N, CA, C and O atoms as a GROMACS GRO file, in nm:
protein
  472
    1UNK      N    1   0.354  -0.138   1.261
    1UNK     CA    2   0.285  -0.184   1.143
    1UNK      C    3   0.387  -0.210   1.033
    1UNK      O    4   0.485  -0.136   1.020
    2UNK      N    5   0.364  -0.315   0.955
    2UNK     CA    6   0.457  -0.353   0.849
    2UNK      C    7   0.392  -0.332   0.713
    2UNK      O    8   0.275  -0.364   0.692
    3UNK      N    9   0.471  -0.278   0.620
    3UNK     CA   10   0.423  -0.249   0.486
    3UNK      C   11   0.511  -0.315   0.381
    3UNK      O   12   0.629  -0.340   0.404
    4UNK      N   13   0.450  -0.344   0.266
    4UNK     CA   14   0.523  -0.386   0.147
    4UNK      C   15   0.489  -0.284   0.040
    4UNK      O   16   0.372  -0.265   0.006
    5UNK      N   17   0.591  -0.217  -0.014
    5UNK     CA   18   0.575  -0.112  -0.114
    5UNK      C   19   0.591  -0.176  -0.253
    5UNK      O   20   0.696  -0.234  -0.284
    6UNK      N   21   0.489  -0.164  -0.334
    6UNK     CA   22   0.490  -0.222  -0.468
    6UNK      C   23   0.593  -0.152  -0.556
    6UNK      O   24   0.632  -0.038  -0.531
    7UNK      N   25   0.635  -0.222  -0.660
    7UNK     CA   26   0.738  -0.170  -0.750
    7UNK      C   27   0.688  -0.053  -0.835
    7UNK      O   28   0.770   0.018  -0.894
    8UNK      N   29   0.558  -0.031  -0.840
    8UNK     CA   30   0.504   0.078  -0.922
    8UNK      C   31   0.501   0.212  -0.848
    8UNK      O   32   0.450   0.310  -0.901
    9UNK      N   33   0.555   0.216  -0.727
    9UNK     CA   34   0.559   0.338  -0.648
    9UNK      C   35   0.703   0.388  -0.635
    9UNK      O   36   0.798   0.311  -0.652
   10UNK      N   37   0.720   0.517  -0.605
   10UNK     CA   38   0.856   0.572  -0.593
   10UNK      C   39   0.938   0.503  -0.483
   10UNK      O   40   0.884   0.460  -0.381
   11UNK      N   41   1.066   0.494  -0.507
   11UNK     CA   42   1.156   0.431  -0.409
   11UNK      C   43   1.160   0.507  -0.277
   11UNK      O   44   1.199   0.451  -0.175
   12UNK      N   45   1.119   0.633  -0.278
   12UNK     CA   46   1.117   0.714  -0.156
   12UNK      C   47   1.013   0.666  -0.055
   12UNK      O   48   1.021   0.703   0.062
   13UNK      N   49   0.917   0.586  -0.098
   13UNK     CA   50   0.810   0.544  -0.007
   13UNK      C   51   0.863   0.470   0.116
   13UNK      O   52   0.825   0.502   0.228
   14UNK      N   53   0.949   0.371   0.095
   14UNK     CA   54   0.997   0.292   0.209
   14UNK      C   55   1.070   0.379   0.312
   14UNK      O   56   1.040   0.368   0.430
   15UNK      N   57   1.164   0.466   0.271
   15UNK     CA   58   1.229   0.551   0.372
   15UNK      C   59   1.132   0.645   0.443
   15UNK      O   60   1.148   0.670   0.563
   16UNK      N   61   1.033   0.698   0.373
   16UNK     CA   62   0.935   0.786   0.437
   16UNK      C   63   0.857   0.710   0.544
   16UNK      O   64   0.834   0.761   0.653
   17UNK      N   65   0.817   0.588   0.512
   17UNK     CA   66   0.744   0.506   0.609
   17UNK      C   67   0.832   0.470   0.728
   17UNK      O   68   0.787   0.472   0.843
   18UNK      N   69   0.958   0.437   0.701
   18UNK     CA   70   1.050   0.404   0.811
   18UNK      C   71   1.072   0.524   0.902
   18UNK      O   72   1.076   0.509   1.024
   19UNK      N   73   1.087   0.642   0.843
   19UNK     CA   74   1.106   0.764   0.923
   19UNK      C   75   0.986   0.791   1.013
   19UNK      O   76   1.001   0.853   1.119
   20UNK      N   77   0.869   0.745   0.973
   20UNK     CA   78   0.748   0.763   1.053
   20UNK      C   79   0.734   0.654   1.160
   20UNK      O   80   0.640   0.657   1.240
   21UNK      N   81   0.828   0.559   1.161
   21UNK     CA   82   0.827   0.455   1.263
   21UNK      C   83   0.770   0.322   1.221
   21UNK      O   84   0.750   0.233   1.304
   22UNK      N   85   0.742   0.306   1.093
   22UNK     CA   86   0.688   0.180   1.042
   22UNK      C   87   0.799   0.094   0.984
   22UNK      O   88   0.908   0.142   0.954
   23UNK      N   89   0.770  -0.034   0.969
   23UNK     CA   90   0.860  -0.125   0.899
   23UNK      C   91   0.815  -0.129   0.754
   23UNK      O   92   0.696  -0.149   0.727
   24UNK      N   93   0.909  -0.112   0.660
   24UNK     CA   94   0.871  -0.110   0.519
   24UNK      C   95   0.972  -0.188   0.436
   24UNK      O   96   1.092  -0.163   0.442
   25UNK      N   97   0.921  -0.282   0.359
   25UNK     CA   98   1.000  -0.359   0.263
   25UNK      C   99   0.949  -0.324   0.125
   25UNK      O  100   0.835  -0.281   0.108
   26UNK      N  101   1.034  -0.344   0.025
   26UNK     CA  102   0.994  -0.313  -0.112
   26UNK      C  103   0.991  -0.440  -0.196
   26UNK      O  104   1.068  -0.534  -0.174
   27UNK      N  105   0.903  -0.440  -0.293
   27UNK     CA  106   0.892  -0.552  -0.386
   27UNK      C  107   1.024  -0.570  -0.460
   27UNK      O  108   1.073  -0.682  -0.474
   28UNK      N  109   1.081  -0.461  -0.509
   28UNK     CA  110   1.207  -0.472  -0.583
   28UNK      C  111   1.322  -0.515  -0.493
   28UNK      O  112   1.408  -0.592  -0.536
   29UNK      N  113   1.325  -0.468  -0.370
   29UNK     CA  114   1.430  -0.506  -0.277
   29UNK      C  115   1.426  -0.653  -0.238
   29UNK      O  116   1.527  -0.708  -0.193
   30UNK      N  117   1.312  -0.715  -0.255
   30UNK     CA  118   1.296  -0.857  -0.223
   30UNK      C  119   1.295  -0.943  -0.349
   30UNK      O  120   1.254  -1.059  -0.345
   31UNK      N  121   1.339  -0.885  -0.458
   31UNK     CA  122   1.349  -0.958  -0.586
   31UNK      C  123   1.215  -1.016  -0.631
   31UNK      O  124   1.208  -1.126  -0.686
   32UNK      N  125   1.107  -0.939  -0.607
   32UNK     CA  126   0.974  -0.981  -0.649
   32UNK      C  127   0.924  -0.901  -0.769
   32UNK      O  128   0.807  -0.914  -0.808
   33UNK      N  129   1.010  -0.819  -0.827
   33UNK     CA  130   0.969  -0.739  -0.943
   33UNK      C  131   0.916  -0.830  -1.052
   33UNK      O  132   0.978  -0.931  -1.087
   34UNK      N  133   0.802  -0.793  -1.106
   34UNK     CA  134   0.741  -0.872  -1.213
   34UNK      C  135   0.656  -0.988  -1.164
   34UNK      O  136   0.594  -1.058  -1.244
   35UNK      N  137   0.653  -1.010  -1.033
   35UNK     CA  138   0.571  -1.120  -0.978
   35UNK      C  139   0.424  -1.090  -1.000
   35UNK      O  140   0.383  -0.973  -1.001
   36UNK      N  141   0.346  -1.192  -1.017
   36UNK     CA  142   0.203  -1.176  -1.037
   36UNK      C  143   0.135  -1.126  -0.911
   36UNK      O  144   0.189  -1.136  -0.801
   37UNK      N  145   0.015  -1.073  -0.928
   37UNK     CA  146  -0.060  -1.021  -0.814
   37UNK      C  147  -0.083  -1.127  -0.707
   37UNK      O  148  -0.074  -1.097  -0.588
   38UNK      N  149  -0.114  -1.249  -0.748
   38UNK     CA  150  -0.141  -1.354  -0.650
   38UNK      C  151  -0.016  -1.388  -0.570
   38UNK      O  152  -0.025  -1.415  -0.450
   39UNK      N  153   0.100  -1.386  -0.633
   39UNK     CA  154   0.227  -1.412  -0.563
   39UNK      C  155   0.252  -1.302  -0.461
   39UNK      O  156   0.288  -1.329  -0.346
   40UNK      N  157   0.234  -1.178  -0.504
   40UNK     CA  158   0.256  -1.064  -0.415
   40UNK      C  159   0.156  -1.066  -0.298
   40UNK      O  160   0.194  -1.039  -0.184
   41UNK      N  161   0.033  -1.097  -0.326
   41UNK     CA  162  -0.069  -1.104  -0.222
   41UNK      C  163  -0.034  -1.212  -0.120
   41UNK      O  164  -0.044  -1.188   0.001
   42UNK      N  165   0.006  -1.328  -0.166
   42UNK     CA  166   0.042  -1.437  -0.075
   42UNK      C  167   0.163  -1.401   0.010
   42UNK      O  168   0.168  -1.434   0.128
   43UNK      N  169   0.261  -1.333  -0.049
   43UNK     CA  170   0.379  -1.292   0.027
   43UNK      C  171   0.339  -1.194   0.136
   43UNK      O  172   0.388  -1.203   0.249
   44UNK      N  173   0.251  -1.100   0.104
   44UNK     CA  174   0.203  -1.005   0.206
   44UNK      C  175   0.130  -1.078   0.318
   44UNK      O  176   0.148  -1.044   0.436
   45UNK      N  177   0.050  -1.176   0.283
   45UNK     CA  178  -0.019  -1.254   0.387
   45UNK      C  179   0.081  -1.328   0.476
   45UNK      O  180   0.070  -1.325   0.598
   46UNK      N  181   0.177  -1.394   0.413
   46UNK     CA  182   0.276  -1.472   0.488
   46UNK      C  183   0.358  -1.384   0.582
   46UNK      O  184   0.395  -1.427   0.691
   47UNK      N  185   0.386  -1.261   0.540
   47UNK     CA  186   0.468  -1.169   0.620
   47UNK      C  187   0.383  -1.074   0.705
   47UNK      O  188   0.437  -0.993   0.780
   48UNK      N  189   0.251  -1.085   0.694
   48UNK     CA  190   0.157  -0.996   0.763
   48UNK      C  191   0.190  -0.850   0.734
   48UNK      O  192   0.203  -0.769   0.826
   49UNK      N  193   0.202  -0.818   0.606
   49UNK     CA  194   0.234  -0.681   0.562
   49UNK      C  195   0.118  -0.621   0.485
   49UNK      O  196   0.053  -0.688   0.404
   50UNK      N  197   0.094  -0.494   0.510
   50UNK     CA  198  -0.004  -0.417   0.435
   50UNK      C  199   0.060  -0.380   0.302
   50UNK      O  200   0.171  -0.325   0.299
   51UNK      N  201  -0.008  -0.409   0.192
   51UNK     CA  202   0.043  -0.375   0.059
   51UNK      C  203   0.007  -0.232   0.024
   51UNK      O  204  -0.107  -0.190   0.040
   52UNK      N  205   0.107  -0.157  -0.025
   52UNK     CA  206   0.084  -0.022  -0.076
   52UNK      C  207   0.115  -0.026  -0.226
   52UNK      O  208   0.224  -0.067  -0.265
   53UNK      N  209   0.019   0.016  -0.309
   53UNK     CA  210   0.032  -0.003  -0.452
   53UNK      C  211  -0.046   0.100  -0.533
   53UNK      O  212  -0.131   0.172  -0.480
   54UNK      N  213  -0.017   0.106  -0.661
   54UNK     CA  214  -0.098   0.181  -0.758
   54UNK      C  215  -0.190   0.087  -0.837
   54UNK      O  216  -0.277   0.132  -0.911
   55UNK      N  217  -0.169  -0.042  -0.821
   55UNK     CA  218  -0.238  -0.144  -0.899
   55UNK      C  219  -0.385  -0.155  -0.858
   55UNK      O  220  -0.417  -0.202  -0.749
   56UNK      N  221  -0.474  -0.110  -0.946
   56UNK     CA  222  -0.618  -0.111  -0.918
   56UNK      C  223  -0.676  -0.251  -0.904
   56UNK      O  224  -0.785  -0.267  -0.849
   57UNK      N  225  -0.606  -0.352  -0.954
   57UNK     CA  226  -0.654  -0.489  -0.938
   57UNK      C  227  -0.672  -0.523  -0.789
   57UNK      O  228  -0.761  -0.599  -0.753
   58UNK      N  229  -0.586  -0.466  -0.705
   58UNK     CA  230  -0.594  -0.493  -0.561
   58UNK      C  231  -0.712  -0.423  -0.494
   58UNK      O  232  -0.742  -0.450  -0.378
   59UNK      N  233  -0.778  -0.332  -0.566
   59UNK     CA  234  -0.898  -0.266  -0.513
   59UNK      C  235  -1.024  -0.350  -0.535
   59UNK      O  236  -1.132  -0.312  -0.491
   60UNK      N  237  -1.010  -0.463  -0.601
   60UNK     CA  238  -1.122  -0.553  -0.626
   60UNK      C  239  -1.146  -0.636  -0.500
   60UNK      O  240  -1.073  -0.730  -0.471
   61UNK      N  241  -1.251  -0.599  -0.424
   61UNK     CA  242  -1.276  -0.666  -0.296
   61UNK      C  243  -1.326  -0.810  -0.313
   61UNK      O  244  -1.325  -0.887  -0.217
   62UNK      N  245  -1.368  -0.846  -0.433
   62UNK     CA  246  -1.405  -0.986  -0.454
   62UNK      C  247  -1.282  -1.073  -0.472
   62UNK      O  248  -1.278  -1.187  -0.427
   63UNK      N  249  -1.180  -1.018  -0.539
   63UNK     CA  250  -1.055  -1.093  -0.557
   63UNK      C  251  -0.967  -1.086  -0.432
   63UNK      O  252  -0.897  -1.182  -0.399
   64UNK      N  253  -0.972  -0.972  -0.362
   64UNK     CA  254  -0.889  -0.951  -0.243
   64UNK      C  255  -0.977  -0.897  -0.129
   64UNK      O  256  -0.971  -0.778  -0.096
   65UNK      N  257  -1.059  -0.986  -0.070
   65UNK     CA  258  -1.147  -0.941   0.038
   65UNK      C  259  -1.066  -0.884   0.155
   65UNK      O  260  -0.971  -0.948   0.200
   66UNK      N  261  -1.101  -0.767   0.203
   66UNK     CA  262  -1.023  -0.702   0.309
   66UNK      C  263  -1.000  -0.790   0.432
   66UNK      O  264  -0.891  -0.788   0.489
   67UNK      N  265  -1.099  -0.866   0.473
   67UNK     CA  266  -1.083  -0.948   0.594
   67UNK      C  267  -0.984  -1.063   0.575
   67UNK      O  268  -0.932  -1.116   0.673
   68UNK      N  269  -0.957  -1.102   0.450
   68UNK     CA  270  -0.866  -1.214   0.425
   68UNK      C  271  -0.724  -1.167   0.393
   68UNK      O  272  -0.638  -1.248   0.359
   69UNK      N  273  -0.701  -1.038   0.404
   69UNK     CA  274  -0.571  -0.981   0.366
   69UNK      C  275  -0.522  -0.892   0.479
   69UNK      O  276  -0.603  -0.832   0.549
   70UNK      N  277  -0.390  -0.882   0.499
   70UNK     CA  278  -0.338  -0.795   0.605
   70UNK      C  279  -0.376  -0.648   0.588
   70UNK      O  280  -0.372  -0.571   0.684
   71UNK      N  281  -0.412  -0.609   0.468
   71UNK     CA  282  -0.450  -0.471   0.438
   71UNK      C  283  -0.396  -0.430   0.303
   71UNK      O  284  -0.290  -0.476   0.260
   72UNK      N  285  -0.469  -0.342   0.236
   72UNK     CA  286  -0.427  -0.292   0.105
   72UNK      C  287  -0.453  -0.143   0.100
   72UNK      O  288  -0.561  -0.096   0.136
   73UNK      N  289  -0.353  -0.069   0.056
   73UNK     CA  290  -0.365   0.075   0.035
   73UNK      C  291  -0.336   0.101  -0.112
   73UNK      O  292  -0.226   0.074  -0.160
   74UNK      N  293  -0.436   0.152  -0.184
   74UNK     CA  294  -0.422   0.180  -0.327
   74UNK      C  295  -0.423   0.331  -0.347
   74UNK      O  296  -0.514   0.400  -0.302
   75UNK      N  297  -0.321   0.380  -0.416
   75UNK     CA  298  -0.313   0.523  -0.446
   75UNK      C  299  -0.379   0.549  -0.580
   75UNK      O  300  -0.352   0.480  -0.678
   76UNK      N  301  -0.466   0.652  -0.583
   76UNK     CA  302  -0.536   0.692  -0.705
   76UNK      C  303  -0.512   0.840  -0.727
   76UNK      O  304  -0.545   0.923  -0.642
   77UNK      N  305  -0.454   0.872  -0.841
   77UNK     CA  306  -0.429   1.012  -0.874
   77UNK      C  307  -0.424   1.024  -1.025
   77UNK      O  308  -0.370   0.937  -1.094
   78UNK      N  309  -0.481   1.133  -1.076
   78UNK     CA  310  -0.474   1.155  -1.221
   78UNK      C  311  -0.330   1.166  -1.265
   78UNK      O  312  -0.291   1.114  -1.370
   79UNK      N  313  -0.250   1.234  -1.185
   79UNK     CA  314  -0.108   1.248  -1.214
   79UNK      C  315  -0.031   1.146  -1.130
   79UNK      O  316  -0.047   1.141  -1.009
   80UNK      N  317   0.051   1.067  -1.195
   80UNK     CA  318   0.128   0.966  -1.123
   80UNK      C  319   0.278   0.996  -1.128
   80UNK      O  320   0.360   0.904  -1.123
   81UNK      N  321   0.312   1.125  -1.136
   81UNK     CA  322   0.452   1.160  -1.133
   81UNK      C  323   0.503   1.147  -0.989
   81UNK      O  324   0.424   1.146  -0.894
   82UNK      N  325   0.634   1.136  -0.974
   82UNK     CA  326   0.694   1.113  -0.844
   82UNK      C  327   0.656   1.218  -0.740
   82UNK      O  328   0.616   1.180  -0.629
   83UNK      N  329   0.666   1.349  -0.769
   83UNK     CA  330   0.630   1.447  -0.665
   83UNK      C  331   0.486   1.433  -0.616
   83UNK      O  332   0.460   1.448  -0.496
   84UNK      N  333   0.394   1.406  -0.706
   84UNK     CA  334   0.253   1.390  -0.667
   84UNK      C  335   0.235   1.268  -0.578
   84UNK      O  336   0.166   1.275  -0.476
   85UNK      N  337   0.296   1.156  -0.616
   85UNK     CA  338   0.282   1.034  -0.538
   85UNK      C  339   0.348   1.045  -0.401
   85UNK      O  340   0.295   0.996  -0.302
   86UNK      N  341   0.463   1.110  -0.395
   86UNK     CA  342   0.530   1.129  -0.267
   86UNK      C  343   0.445   1.219  -0.177
   86UNK      O  344   0.433   1.194  -0.057
   87UNK      N  345   0.386   1.323  -0.235
   87UNK     CA  346   0.299   1.412  -0.158
   87UNK      C  347   0.178   1.336  -0.103
   87UNK      O  348   0.134   1.361   0.009
   88UNK      N  349   0.123   1.244  -0.183
   88UNK     CA  350   0.010   1.164  -0.136
   88UNK      C  351   0.049   1.078  -0.015
   88UNK      O  352  -0.027   1.068   0.081
   89UNK      N  353   0.166   1.018  -0.020
   89UNK     CA  354   0.210   0.937   0.093
   89UNK      C  355   0.231   1.024   0.216
   89UNK      O  356   0.192   0.987   0.327
   90UNK      N  357   0.294   1.139   0.198
   90UNK     CA  358   0.318   1.228   0.311
   90UNK      C  359   0.186   1.274   0.373
   90UNK      O  360   0.178   1.298   0.494
   91UNK      N  361   0.084   1.287   0.292
   91UNK     CA  362  -0.049   1.322   0.342
   91UNK      C  363  -0.112   1.204   0.417
   91UNK      O  364  -0.190   1.223   0.510
   92UNK      N  365  -0.078   1.084   0.375
   92UNK     CA  366  -0.134   0.963   0.436
   92UNK      C  367  -0.070   0.930   0.571
   92UNK      O  368  -0.138   0.878   0.659
   93UNK      N  369   0.058   0.959   0.588
   93UNK     CA  370   0.130   0.917   0.709
   93UNK      C  371   0.058   0.958   0.838
   93UNK      O  372   0.047   0.874   0.928
   94UNK      N  373   0.010   1.081   0.853
   94UNK     CA  374  -0.061   1.114   0.978
   94UNK      C  375  -0.184   1.026   1.002
   94UNK      O  376  -0.213   0.991   1.116
   95UNK      N  377  -0.253   0.989   0.897
   95UNK     CA  378  -0.368   0.898   0.912
   95UNK      C  379  -0.322   0.761   0.959
   95UNK      O  380  -0.388   0.697   1.041
   96UNK      N  381  -0.209   0.714   0.906
   96UNK     CA  382  -0.156   0.584   0.947
   96UNK      C  383  -0.112   0.584   1.093
   96UNK      O  384  -0.117   0.481   1.160
   97UNK      N  385  -0.071   0.698   1.142
   97UNK     CA  386  -0.032   0.709   1.282
   97UNK      C  387  -0.153   0.706   1.375
   97UNK      O  388  -0.140   0.680   1.494
   98UNK      N  389  -0.271   0.734   1.318
   98UNK     CA  390  -0.394   0.737   1.397
   98UNK      C  391  -0.479   0.610   1.378
   98UNK      O  392  -0.541   0.562   1.473
   99UNK      N  393  -0.481   0.558   1.258
   99UNK     CA  394  -0.565   0.444   1.221
   99UNK      C  395  -0.482   0.336   1.154
   99UNK      O  396  -0.375   0.364   1.099
  100UNK      N  397  -0.530   0.216   1.159
  100UNK     CA  398  -0.461   0.104   1.094
  100UNK      C  399  -0.542   0.054   0.975
  100UNK      O  400  -0.664   0.038   0.985
  101UNK      N  401  -0.475   0.029   0.862
  101UNK     CA  402  -0.545  -0.030   0.748
  101UNK      C  403  -0.556  -0.183   0.757
  101UNK      O  404  -0.592  -0.249   0.660
  102UNK      N  405  -0.526  -0.238   0.874
  102UNK     CA  406  -0.533  -0.384   0.891
  102UNK      C  407  -0.671  -0.436   0.849
  102UNK      O  408  -0.774  -0.388   0.896
  103UNK      N  409  -0.669  -0.535   0.762
  103UNK     CA  410  -0.790  -0.601   0.713
  103UNK      C  411  -0.889  -0.502   0.652
  103UNK      O  412  -1.011  -0.520   0.661
  104UNK      N  413  -0.835  -0.398   0.589
  104UNK     CA  414  -0.917  -0.299   0.521
  104UNK      C  415  -0.856  -0.268   0.385
  104UNK      O  416  -0.740  -0.298   0.359
  105UNK      N  417  -0.937  -0.208   0.301
  105UNK     CA  418  -0.892  -0.151   0.174
  105UNK      C  419  -0.901   0.000   0.189
  105UNK      O  420  -1.008   0.053   0.219
  106UNK      N  421  -0.790   0.067   0.168
  106UNK     CA  422  -0.789   0.214   0.169
  106UNK      C  423  -0.761   0.261   0.027
  106UNK      O  424  -0.668   0.213  -0.037
  107UNK      N  425  -0.840   0.354  -0.021
  107UNK     CA  426  -0.816   0.419  -0.150
  107UNK      C  427  -0.774   0.562  -0.118
  107UNK      O  428  -0.853   0.639  -0.064
  108UNK      N  429  -0.651   0.596  -0.152
  108UNK     CA  430  -0.596   0.728  -0.120
  108UNK      C  431  -0.600   0.814  -0.246
  108UNK      O  432  -0.534   0.784  -0.346
  109UNK      N  433  -0.679   0.920  -0.240
  109UNK     CA  434  -0.694   1.014  -0.351
  109UNK      C  435  -0.641   1.150  -0.306
  109UNK      O  436  -0.623   1.171  -0.186
  110UNK      N  437  -0.617   1.241  -0.398
  110UNK     CA  438  -0.563   1.371  -0.358
  110UNK      C  439  -0.649   1.447  -0.256
  110UNK      O  440  -0.595   1.522  -0.175
  111UNK      N  441  -0.780   1.428  -0.259
  111UNK     CA  442  -0.867   1.506  -0.171
  111UNK      C  443  -0.936   1.425  -0.062
  111UNK      O  444  -1.012   1.480   0.017
  112UNK      N  445  -0.912   1.292  -0.057
  112UNK     CA  446  -0.977   1.211   0.045
  112UNK      C  447  -0.913   1.072   0.054
  112UNK      O  448  -0.838   1.028  -0.033
  113UNK      N  449  -0.948   1.006   0.163
  113UNK     CA  450  -0.909   0.867   0.182
  113UNK      C  451  -1.038   0.788   0.208
  113UNK      O  452  -1.112   0.818   0.301
  114UNK      N  453  -1.063   0.689   0.125
  114UNK     CA  454  -1.182   0.605   0.143
  114UNK      C  455  -1.139   0.475   0.210
  114UNK      O  456  -1.033   0.420   0.179
  115UNK      N  457  -1.221   0.425   0.302
  115UNK     CA  458  -1.192   0.304   0.376
  115UNK      C  459  -1.301   0.201   0.346
  115UNK      O  460  -1.419   0.234   0.336
  116UNK      N  461  -1.259   0.077   0.332
  116UNK     CA  462  -1.358  -0.028   0.314
  116UNK      C  463  -1.312  -0.150   0.392
  116UNK      O  464  -1.196  -0.192   0.384
  117UNK      N  465  -1.404  -0.206   0.467
  117UNK     CA  466  -1.377  -0.331   0.538
  117UNK      C  467  -1.499  -0.419   0.523
  117UNK      O  468  -1.608  -0.371   0.490
  118UNK      N  469  -1.483  -0.546   0.548
  118UNK     CA  470  -1.597  -0.637   0.538
  118UNK      C  471  -1.604  -0.723   0.660
  118UNK      O  472  -1.694  -0.807   0.671
   0.00000   0.00000   0.00000
């Protein structure tokens, strides 16, 4: 599975995903920092990458219908400090090894993961 890690997430995300056996590219590493949501969405589609982000705009299923996108994982946490966000990803990795977010929207919260597909 291939992921694109948004610039609003810790830089540790890509190495953690790679260590789990996934392919992970970063928005900043591809010189896409500051790109609009539509540009980022199109790049993910072209590369068939699941987007991992904090940006709640990507949780809008009318703007980004799950079936028309390779997949979107949005992290939601009251605290967005680095240790909290890294812990959320580490909690998510076992789920990613069991299930695929392909053509789905996943909302990852400290106490649960919500899935939505259409």
